[in-house]
All heavy atoms as an XYZ file, in Angstrom:
796
protein
N       0.846     -1.172      0.029
C      -0.051      0.011      0.000
C       0.878      1.310     -0.032
O       1.833      1.423      0.791
C      -0.847     -0.084      1.223
C      -1.643      1.310      1.411
S      -2.478      1.477      3.031
C      -2.656     -0.156      3.750
N       0.629      2.160     -0.936
C       1.397      3.399     -1.049
C       0.628      4.491     -0.164
O      -0.517      4.615     -0.153
C       1.465      3.841     -2.507
C       2.374      4.943     -2.666
C       2.637      5.208     -4.191
C       3.715      6.159     -4.507
N       3.335      7.580     -4.208
N       1.518      5.168      0.601
C       0.981      6.185      1.421
C       1.193      7.546      0.842
O       2.281      7.830      0.516
C       1.608      6.096      2.850
C       1.279      4.709      3.506
C       1.179      7.283      3.736
C       2.189      4.376      4.659
N       0.213      8.303      0.684
C       0.267      9.716      0.080
C       0.844     10.527      1.172
O       0.272     10.702      2.250
C      -1.045     10.127     -0.330
N       1.888     11.250      0.876
C       2.567     12.176      1.779
C       2.384     13.613      1.451
O       3.058     14.490      1.831
C       4.157     11.835      1.896
C       4.535     10.400      2.332
C       5.992     10.227      2.308
C       3.998     10.214      3.717
N       1.437     13.877      0.564
C       1.268     15.116      0.047
C       0.827     16.199      1.098
O       1.318     17.387      0.993
C       0.194     15.219     -1.095
O      -1.032     14.561     -0.566
C       0.646     14.503     -2.380
N       0.201     15.866      2.135
C      -0.210     16.845      3.147
C       0.808     16.971      4.256
O       0.522     17.701      5.207
C      -1.593     16.482      3.734
C      -2.650     16.769      2.679
O      -2.513     17.601      1.784
N      -3.791     16.081      2.797
N       1.906     16.233      4.222
C       2.974     16.343      5.168
C       3.715     17.599      5.000
O       4.027     17.957      3.784
C       3.837     15.149      5.181
C       3.259     14.081      5.981
C       2.492     13.106      5.209
C       3.293     13.773      7.350
C       1.962     11.882      5.858
C       2.763     12.719      7.972
C       2.086     11.799      7.174
N       4.039     18.480      5.921
C       4.696     19.629      5.782
C       6.095     19.578      6.168
O       6.384     19.201      7.337
C       4.016     20.774      6.583
C       4.446     22.269      6.234
O       5.608     22.480      6.085
O       3.528     23.061      6.167
N       7.042     19.859      5.333
C       8.466     19.712      5.692
C       8.903     20.537      6.861
O       9.745     20.231      7.607
C       9.386     19.942      4.492
C       9.460     18.767      3.568
C      10.724     18.909      2.728
C      11.084     17.718      1.912
N      11.374     16.496      2.782
N       8.142     21.662      7.162
C       8.502     22.557      8.123
C       8.253     21.951      9.490
O       8.941     22.236     10.522
C       7.636     23.757      8.095
N       7.459     20.878      9.610
C       7.081     20.253     10.817
C       7.935     18.855     10.983
O       7.641     18.055     11.869
C       5.763     20.110     11.028
C       4.893     21.331     10.847
C       3.914     21.471      9.993
C       5.276     22.419     11.673
C       3.085     22.652      9.892
C       4.605     23.567     11.457
C       3.514     23.743     10.701
N       8.752     18.490     10.089
C       9.494     17.329     10.187
C      10.378     17.151     11.439
O      10.635     16.147     11.975
C      10.398     17.011      8.960
C       9.548     16.438      7.758
C      10.447     16.186      6.492
O      11.542     16.368      6.565
O       9.878     15.726      5.599
N      10.969     18.372     11.779
C      11.826     18.452     12.842
C      10.941     18.529     14.186
O      10.099     19.178     14.298
C      12.758     19.723     12.734
C      13.683     19.812     13.933
O      13.273     20.220     15.075
N      14.888     19.432     13.726
N      11.416     17.679     15.144
C      10.719     17.573     16.415
C      10.601     18.896     17.150
O       9.497     19.218     17.803
C      11.222     16.429     17.261
C      11.910     16.788     18.508
C      12.553     15.786     19.171
N      13.879     16.225     19.758
C      14.064     17.022     20.721
N      13.055     17.730     21.274
N      15.255     17.494     21.017
N      11.600     19.713     17.104
C      11.554     20.949     17.820
C      10.576     21.949     17.093
O       9.794     22.544     17.881
C      12.955     21.614     17.908
C      13.892     20.726     18.724
C      12.937     23.048     18.533
C      15.404     21.154     18.761
N      10.534     22.001     15.895
C       9.549     22.820     15.176
C       8.105     22.335     15.443
O       7.200     23.116     15.535
C       9.897     22.914     13.710
C      11.068     23.811     13.393
C      11.157     24.185     11.924
N      11.580     23.173     11.031
C      12.697     22.751     10.778
N      13.709     23.366     11.233
N      12.827     21.726      9.865
N       8.013     21.014     15.489
C       6.696     20.392     15.837
C       6.194     20.782     17.184
O       5.092     21.188     17.414
C       6.822     18.940     15.655
C       5.472     18.029     15.647
C       4.603     18.482     14.448
C       5.789     16.692     15.576
N       7.237     20.760     18.149
C       6.906     21.213     19.576
C       6.607     22.707     19.572
O       5.656     23.108     20.328
C       8.054     20.801     20.411
C       8.305     19.299     20.652
C       9.613     19.048     21.407
O      10.706     19.623     21.141
N       9.432     18.202     22.489
N       7.319     23.591     18.957
C       7.100     25.012     18.949
C       5.654     25.292     18.449
O       4.970     25.922     19.108
C       8.126     25.786     18.086
C       9.553     25.739     18.622
C       7.666     27.157     17.941
C      10.644     26.116     17.741
N       5.279     24.632     17.349
C       3.877     24.891     16.866
C       2.950     24.320     17.788
O       1.855     24.951     17.985
C       3.848     24.214     15.471
C       4.513     25.122     14.304
S       3.872     26.955     14.357
C       2.182     26.662     13.752
N       3.155     23.192     18.404
C       2.222     22.699     19.365
C       1.970     23.641     20.481
O       0.750     23.899     20.837
C       2.665     21.273     19.928
O       2.789     20.315     18.955
N       3.046     24.251     20.992
C       2.913     25.222     22.022
C       2.171     26.391     21.660
O       1.375     26.965     22.291
C       4.335     25.484     22.643
C       4.319     26.664     23.628
C       4.951     24.304     23.253
N       2.494     26.969     20.422
C       1.921     28.196     19.990
C       0.543     28.036     19.564
O      -0.266     28.995     19.655
C       2.796     28.749     18.816
C       4.279     29.225     19.229
C       4.928     29.812     18.092
C       4.286     30.289     20.353
N       0.077     26.925     19.013
C      -1.224     26.684     18.653
C      -2.083     26.602     19.956
O      -3.262     27.041     20.025
C      -1.443     25.448     17.770
C      -2.837     25.040     17.716
C      -0.817     25.716     16.323
N      -1.592     25.925     21.012
C      -2.274     25.784     22.234
C      -2.384     27.010     23.141
O      -3.172     27.112     24.102
C      -1.650     24.566     23.097
N      -1.469     27.945     22.854
C      -1.380     29.222     23.719
C      -1.474     30.445     22.761
O      -1.073     30.382     21.635
C      -0.091     29.227     24.446
C       0.062     28.108     25.378
O      -0.419     28.117     26.625
N       0.746     26.971     25.017
N      -1.911     31.473     23.384
C      -1.986     32.705     22.571
C      -0.680     33.162     22.010
O      -0.578     33.550     20.868
C      -2.727     33.780     23.286
C      -3.063     35.062     22.468
C      -3.732     36.138     23.313
O      -4.673     35.725     24.129
O      -3.440     37.379     23.162
N       0.237     33.108     22.951
C       1.695     33.484     22.585
C       2.661     32.950     23.701
O       2.152     32.515     24.607
C       1.894     34.992     22.447
O       1.735     35.598     23.709
N       3.858     32.963     23.317
C       4.886     32.458     24.235
C       6.146     33.154     24.046
O       6.516     33.534     22.924
C       5.184     31.001     23.919
C       5.062     30.051     25.173
C       3.685     29.669     25.613
C       6.146     29.493     25.789
C       3.723     28.740     26.662
C       6.084     28.706     26.768
C       4.881     28.216     27.220
O       4.711     27.445     28.370
N       6.925     33.441     25.230
C       8.128     34.249     24.947
C       9.342     33.317     24.816
O       9.288     32.175     25.084
C       8.362     35.234     26.125
C       8.650     34.670     27.457
O       9.788     33.963     27.501
O       7.783     34.738     28.338
N      10.355     33.807     24.319
C      11.593     33.133     23.921
C      12.064     32.249     25.048
O      12.355     31.141     24.915
C      12.594     34.054     23.325
C      13.952     33.278     22.879
C      13.947     32.921     21.635
C      14.930     32.989     23.682
C      15.108     32.252     21.013
C      16.079     32.373     23.276
C      16.184     31.997     21.962
N      12.340     32.938     26.250
C      12.881     32.282     27.362
C      11.968     31.121     27.884
O      12.521     30.039     28.258
C      13.252     33.221     28.468
C      14.480     34.105     28.137
O      15.323     33.661     27.388
N      14.484     35.263     28.551
N      10.770     31.308     27.924
C       9.808     30.359     28.307
C       9.860     29.011     27.409
O       9.780     27.990     27.798
C       8.371     30.774     28.505
O       8.302     31.750     29.446
N       9.910     29.323     26.004
C       9.942     28.248     25.045
C      11.276     27.476     25.176
O      11.259     26.272     25.156
C       9.961     28.868     23.613
C       8.605     28.971     22.949
C       8.809     29.637     21.587
C       8.057     27.657     22.717
N      12.332     28.213     25.395
C      13.651     27.641     25.658
C      13.617     26.689     26.787
O      14.129     25.545     26.706
C      14.753     28.652     25.754
C      16.138     28.260     25.835
C      17.139     29.300     25.960
C      17.370     29.587     27.341
N      18.558     30.401     27.615
N      13.089     27.154     27.972
C      13.029     26.332     29.061
C      12.098     25.165     28.915
O      12.447     23.939     29.366
C      12.423     27.161     30.231
C      12.644     26.543     31.628
C      12.192     27.582     32.683
O      12.712     28.670     32.744
O      11.357     27.185     33.413
N      10.926     25.288     28.374
C       9.985     24.268     28.148
C      10.449     23.185     27.246
O      10.307     22.001     27.494
C       8.615     24.805     27.511
C       7.517     23.857     27.205
C       6.952     23.409     28.552
C       6.479     24.517     26.382
N      11.171     23.647     26.153
C      11.631     22.533     25.175
C      13.033     22.104     25.533
O      13.546     21.144     24.827
C      11.638     23.217     23.910
C      10.290     23.672     23.289
C      10.357     24.326     21.963
C       9.249     22.684     23.347
N      13.630     22.691     26.568
C      15.047     22.283     26.953
C      16.033     22.308     25.833
O      16.708     21.325     25.461
C      15.042     20.880     27.591
N      16.115     23.496     25.086
C      17.000     23.633     23.975
C      17.920     24.760     24.140
O      17.569     25.627     25.069
C      16.200     23.772     22.586
C      15.534     22.458     22.207
C      15.297     24.893     22.618
N      18.894     25.002     23.385
C      19.866     26.126     23.480
C      19.306     27.331     22.801
O      18.429     27.200     22.029
C      21.232     25.776     22.921
O      21.034     25.531     21.522
C      21.914     24.592     23.493
N      19.783     28.475     23.103
C      19.395     29.743     22.449
C      19.528     29.635     20.982
O      18.528     29.904     20.278
C      20.279     30.920     22.904
C      19.919     31.421     24.346
O      19.261     30.615     25.125
O      20.317     32.506     24.621
N      20.688     29.153     20.440
C      20.916     29.062     19.030
C      19.952     28.044     18.339
O      19.515     28.390     17.211
N      19.843     26.986     19.015
C      18.964     25.949     18.491
C      17.461     26.370     18.317
O      16.957     26.369     17.206
C      18.967     24.684     19.272
C      18.580     23.387     18.582
O      18.133     23.479     17.547
N      18.744     22.229     19.193
N      16.937     26.987     19.307
C      15.690     27.524     19.282
C      15.473     28.649     18.351
O      14.599     28.702     17.429
C      15.316     28.079     20.690
C      13.843     28.618     20.898
C      12.720     27.576     20.431
C      13.567     29.087     22.197
N      16.474     29.506     18.324
C      16.471     30.752     17.398
C      16.453     30.274     15.934
O      15.676     30.798     15.059
C      17.622     31.613     17.638
N      17.172     29.234     15.499
C      17.246     28.762     14.242
C      15.957     28.122     13.785
O      15.437     28.317     12.726
C      18.328     27.843     13.924
O      18.210     26.647     14.610
N      15.320     27.374     14.660
C      13.966     26.785     14.448
C      12.808     27.873     14.342
O      12.012     27.741     13.463
C      13.663     25.674     15.399
C      14.500     24.493     15.318
N      14.544     23.687     14.140
C      15.372     23.989     16.112
C      15.393     22.646     14.291
N      15.913     22.889     15.483
N      12.879     28.803     15.180
C      11.956     29.922     15.103
C      12.098     30.765     13.819
O      11.093     31.093     13.126
C      12.078     30.766     16.296
C      11.691     30.260     17.641
C      12.199     31.077     18.776
C      10.101     30.199     17.766
N      13.295     30.925     13.394
C      13.500     31.613     12.155
C      13.025     30.915     10.960
O      12.370     31.448     10.024
C      15.095     31.922     11.979
C      15.517     32.655     10.852
C      14.934     34.041     10.820
C      15.729     34.965     11.797
N      15.193     36.359     11.958
N      13.126     29.612     10.956
C      12.544     28.673      9.856
C      11.028     28.810      9.857
O      10.487     28.903      8.746
C      13.088     27.227     10.055
N      10.438     28.743     10.960
C       8.996     28.935     11.041
C       8.517     30.246     10.606
O       7.549     30.504      9.968
C       8.442     28.603     12.496
C       8.555     26.998     12.804
C       8.218     26.839     14.201
C       7.663     26.093     11.920
N       9.285     31.157     11.011
C       9.011     32.678     10.611
C       9.131     32.846      9.077
O       8.321     33.589      8.485
C      10.030     33.572     11.445
C       9.655     35.166     11.237
C      10.621     36.012     11.916
O      11.519     35.557     12.617
O      10.490     37.241     11.704
N      10.149     32.253      8.585
C      10.408     32.362      7.104
C       9.192     31.770      6.299
O       8.871     32.296      5.213
C      11.626     31.588      6.830
C      12.156     31.745      5.312
C      13.411     31.037      5.005
C      13.678     31.005      3.608
N      14.717     29.988      3.284
N       8.631     30.685      6.793
C       7.323     30.092      6.222
C       6.086     30.876      6.471
O       4.993     30.579      6.006
C       7.144     28.665      6.726
C       8.301     27.660      6.385
C       8.333     27.242      4.923
O       7.139     27.365      4.315
O       9.357     26.938      4.420
N       6.253     31.960      7.296
C       5.185     32.821      7.796
C       4.100     32.049      8.582
O       2.923     32.252      8.624
C       4.379     33.500      6.572
C       5.341     34.335      5.787
C       4.672     35.005      4.565
O       3.612     34.614      4.221
O       5.334     35.894      3.946
N       4.611     31.068      9.325
C       3.839     30.187     10.248
C       3.751     30.823     11.676
O       2.823     30.479     12.481
C       4.376     28.719     10.334
C       4.054     27.947      9.051
C       4.735     26.747      8.954
C       3.406     28.404      7.980
C       4.493     25.881      7.774
C       3.069     27.608      6.940
C       3.682     26.413      6.765
O       3.502     25.646      5.678
N       4.697     31.700     11.943
C       4.651     32.331     13.357
C       4.910     33.774     13.027
O       5.516     34.324     12.095
C       5.618     31.826     14.282
C       7.033     31.933     13.820
C       5.397     30.407     14.595
C       8.135     31.569     14.834
N       4.451     34.684     14.044
C       4.784     36.116     13.890
C       5.569     36.392     15.223
O       5.458     35.669     16.334
C       3.553     36.945     13.888
O       2.622     36.668     14.827
N       6.323     37.375     15.135
C       7.214     37.781     16.247
C       6.841     39.068     16.755
O       6.505     40.137     16.056
C       8.733     38.005     15.729
C       9.631     38.292     16.898
C       9.207     36.701     15.092
N       6.656     39.196     18.105
C       6.263     40.460     18.767
C       7.344     40.939     19.624
O       7.627     40.206     20.686
C       4.954     40.258     19.597
C       3.803     39.662     18.647
C       4.510     41.471     20.214
C       3.167     38.509     19.228
N       8.013     41.942     19.318
C       9.056     42.416     20.219
C       8.611     43.687     20.931
O       7.937     44.498     20.473
C      10.319     42.834     19.286
C      10.930     41.781     18.616
C      12.277     42.174     17.932
C      12.878     40.930     17.291
N      13.912     40.279     18.107
N       8.924     43.635     22.277
C       8.574     44.720     23.280
C       9.544     44.889     24.335
O      10.550     44.077     24.327
C       7.158     44.430     23.780
O       7.102     43.243     24.542
N       9.247     45.738     25.192
C      10.102     45.851     26.432
C       9.220     45.640     27.688
O       8.086     46.115     27.793
C      10.818     47.327     26.433
C      11.966     47.412     25.522
C      11.736     47.758     24.164
C      13.180     47.035     25.954
C      12.772     47.822     23.321
C      14.328     47.240     25.089
C      14.148     47.652     23.803
N       9.747     44.918     28.664
C       9.231     44.808     29.927
C      10.134     45.560     30.892
O      11.236     45.081     31.229
C       9.094     43.267     30.423
C       8.205     42.389     29.615
C       8.278     40.993     30.020
C       6.729     42.888     29.573
N       9.659     46.745     31.111
C      10.592     47.696     31.912
C      11.666     48.075     30.921
O      11.360     48.570     29.755
N      12.876     47.761     31.183
C      14.014     48.053     30.426
C      14.480     46.851     29.587
O      15.493     46.880     28.955
C      15.210     48.645     31.236
C      14.863     50.062     31.835
C      16.075     50.439     32.699
N      15.763     51.878     33.139
C      16.365     52.942     32.531
N      17.011     52.820     31.485
N      15.979     54.125     33.007
N      13.947     45.673     29.928
C      14.370     44.455     29.297
C      13.627     44.109     28.038
O      12.317     44.228     28.092
C      14.237     43.225     30.320
C      15.144     43.386     31.526
C      14.949     42.136     32.357
C      15.580     40.907     31.825
N      15.543     39.782     32.601
N      14.337     43.793     26.967
C      13.704     43.465     25.661
C      12.919     42.057     25.909
O      13.385     41.163     26.628
C      14.687     43.332     24.669
C      15.999     43.200     25.475
C      15.733     43.841     26.792
N      11.740     41.963     25.298
C      11.058     40.724     25.488
C      10.543     40.333     24.049
O       9.910     41.184     23.261
C       9.814     40.895     26.383
C       9.029     39.675     26.529
O       8.081     39.353     25.731
N       9.290     38.851     27.605
N      10.789     39.126     23.619
C      10.359     38.579     22.255
C       9.375     37.477     22.485
O       9.704     36.515     23.122
C      11.477     38.110     21.553
O      12.509     39.131     21.386
C      11.195     37.737     20.137
N       8.120     37.740     21.917
C       7.013     36.725     22.059
C       6.775     36.139     20.616
O       7.013     36.907     19.563
C       5.835     37.309     22.647
C       5.910     37.835     24.106
C       4.693     38.183     24.727
N       3.868     37.058     24.982
C       4.002     36.272     26.094
N       5.036     36.418     26.892
N       3.276     35.210     26.350
N       6.298     35.061     20.551
C       5.932     34.391     19.254
C       4.464     34.019     19.364
O       3.898     33.608     20.345
C       6.830     33.173     19.130
C       8.339     33.536     18.981
C       9.060     33.576     20.150
C       8.910     33.987     17.791
C      10.355     34.103     20.060
C      10.118     34.298     17.684
C      10.966     34.410     18.797
O      12.232     34.838     18.757
N       3.815     34.095     18.176
C       2.499     33.726     18.050
C       2.298     32.964     16.748
O       2.880     33.233     15.700
C       1.738     35.097     18.016
C       0.274     34.958     18.300
C      -0.240     36.446     18.538
O       0.208     37.323     17.840
N      -1.191     36.565     19.383
N       1.427     31.930     16.780
C       1.108     31.173     15.525
C       0.213     31.965     14.688
O      -0.714     32.647     15.117
C       0.434     29.850     15.830
N       0.633     32.159     13.316
C      -0.237     32.866     12.416
C      -1.399     31.959     12.064
O      -1.277     30.769     12.065
C       0.639     33.365     11.203
O       0.977     32.086     10.512
N      -2.356     32.649     11.391
C      -3.496     31.839     10.735
C      -2.995     30.850      9.669
O      -3.421     29.704      9.676
C      -4.558     32.838     10.083
N      -2.056     31.255      8.981
C      -1.469     30.343      7.887
C      -0.724     29.194      8.599
O      -0.866     27.974      8.252
C      -0.402     31.098      7.087
C       0.272     30.323      6.061
C       1.295     31.177      5.229
C       1.954     30.390      4.194
N       3.089     31.133      3.462
N      -0.034     29.484      9.701
C       0.657     28.421     10.536
C      -0.288     27.417     11.136
O       0.025     26.195     11.136
N      -1.300     28.019     11.653
C      -2.355     27.052     12.391
C      -2.892     26.174     11.285
O      -3.112     24.971     11.504
C      -3.376     27.963     13.087
C      -2.764     28.616     14.274
C      -4.506     27.020     13.563
C      -3.558     29.689     14.958
N      -3.385     26.708     10.219
C      -3.955     25.902      9.128
C      -2.942     24.792      8.701
O      -3.387     23.573      8.390
C      -4.388     26.800      7.960
N      -1.706     25.154      8.452
C      -0.671     24.225      7.963
C      -0.460     23.161      9.029
O      -0.291     21.938      8.707
C       0.672     24.895      7.669
N      -0.424     23.521     10.288
C      -0.178     22.670     11.348
C      -1.252     21.669     11.542
O      -1.137     20.379     11.595
C       0.025     23.356     12.638
C       0.322     22.473     13.800
C       1.702     21.874     13.811
C      -0.357     22.372     14.927
C       2.071     21.120     14.893
C      -0.114     21.524     16.029
C       1.197     20.966     16.004
N      -2.547     22.027     11.367
C      -3.715     21.231     11.422
C      -3.687     20.235     10.253
O      -4.150     19.068     10.509
C      -5.061     22.097     11.437
C      -5.299     22.665     12.866
C      -6.583     23.457     12.855
C      -6.719     24.072     14.273
N      -7.951     24.793     14.306
N      -3.379     20.708      9.147
C      -3.293     19.889      7.927
C      -2.237     18.864      8.112
O      -2.455     17.598      7.761
C      -2.963     20.759      6.677
C      -3.296     20.084      5.449
C      -3.087     21.172      4.276
C      -3.259     20.640      2.855
N      -2.944     21.504      1.869
N      -1.118     19.175      8.706
C      -0.123     18.175      8.982
C      -0.532     17.126      9.993
O      -0.371     15.952      9.853
C       1.186     18.824      9.466
C       2.388     18.141      9.649
N       3.131     17.689      8.716
C       2.892     17.654     10.779
C       4.118     16.926      9.165
N       3.945     16.841     10.494
N      -1.222     17.498     11.000
C      -1.687     16.589     12.115
C      -2.730     15.664     11.417
O      -2.735     14.423     11.761
C      -2.320     17.421     13.286
C      -1.423     18.092     14.069
C      -2.145     18.878     15.264
C      -0.289     17.337     14.751
N      -3.567     16.150     10.559
C      -4.570     15.313      9.899
C      -3.842     14.272      9.041
O      -4.281     13.149      9.014
C      -5.542     16.195      9.003
C      -6.567     16.939      9.671
C      -7.311     17.946      8.896
O      -7.180     17.821      7.555
O      -7.941     18.758      9.520
N      -2.769     14.705      8.310
C      -2.049     13.715      7.555
C      -1.351     12.673      8.462
O      -1.374     11.498      8.034
C      -0.937     14.502      6.744
N      -0.944     12.995      9.612
C      -0.361     12.080     10.468
C      -1.390     11.199     11.012
O      -1.207      9.869     11.009
C       0.335     12.764     11.706
C       1.639     13.485     11.481
C       1.998     14.217     12.773
C       2.668     12.481     11.204
N      -2.619     11.644     11.255
C      -3.746     10.779     11.706
C      -4.122      9.836     10.648
O      -4.411      8.608     10.914
C      -4.940     11.649     12.086
C      -4.737     12.348     13.425
C      -5.877     13.319     13.766
O      -6.944     13.393     13.074
O      -5.716     14.123     14.728
N      -4.156     10.344      9.388
C      -4.451      9.397      8.288
C      -3.487      8.300      8.095
O      -3.807      7.193      7.787
C      -4.711     10.285      7.011
C      -5.948     11.119      7.008
O      -6.910     10.800      7.708
N      -5.979     12.180      6.269
N      -2.295      8.657      8.325
C      -1.115      7.668      8.088
C      -1.364      6.539      9.195
O      -1.261      5.393      8.896
C       0.186      8.371      8.330
C       1.468      7.465      8.367
C       1.619      6.728      6.993
C       2.611      8.182      8.690
N      -1.746      6.995     10.486
C      -1.912      6.023     11.530
C      -3.098      5.088     11.162
O      -3.080      3.890     11.322
C      -2.102      6.747     12.873
C      -0.784      7.420     13.245
C      -2.584      5.798     13.946
C      -0.851      8.454     14.365
N      -4.204      5.815     10.679
C      -5.431      4.987     10.340
C      -5.120      3.906      9.218
O      -5.574      2.873      9.258
C      -6.567      5.905      9.848
C      -7.133      6.652     11.039
C      -8.096      7.699     10.574
C      -8.614      8.545     11.705
N      -9.372      9.686     11.204
N      -4.254      4.372      8.200
C      -3.906      3.473      7.128
C      -3.170      2.216      7.679
O      -3.255      1.187      7.089
C      -3.137      4.183      6.065
C      -3.921      5.133      5.206
C      -3.017      5.958      4.250
O      -1.968      5.488      3.965
N      -3.579      6.936      3.761
N      -2.369      2.512      8.724
C      -1.501      1.425      9.237
C      -2.332      0.351     10.009
O      -2.066     -0.811     10.098
C      -0.423      1.914     10.112
C       0.563      2.915      9.484
C       1.039      2.280      8.212
O       1.595      1.204      8.083
N       0.911      3.013      7.058
N      -3.490      0.770     10.511
C      -4.461     -0.159     11.276
C      -5.110     -1.069     10.249
O      -5.720     -2.038     10.742
C      -5.379      0.678     12.154
C      -4.742      1.320     13.246
C      -5.750      2.218     14.046
C      -5.084      2.721     15.288
N      -6.012      3.623     16.051
N      -5.140     -0.763      8.986
C      -5.763     -1.582      8.053
C      -7.244     -1.328      7.878
O      -8.048     -1.939      7.516
């Protein structure tokens, strides 16, 4: 049996990007340090994955200041949420196909 992979999104093949989108879809927004702590990744690793999702326009970046400290928050875009849901549906279909 051949499995159609057309709805799988390469942006979510990496587990960290998949985790980032899971967090952002479930929450209104999340800041950089909280994401880093939650996912237990380095600054550079998280930044590169966030940049990849931003390039796809799946997330938006909100920069502000809390007092004198810069704060960077991330939010899933409508395009990102739609792509993520489509990817999850493709995963569910793959699982269903395996059950026969």
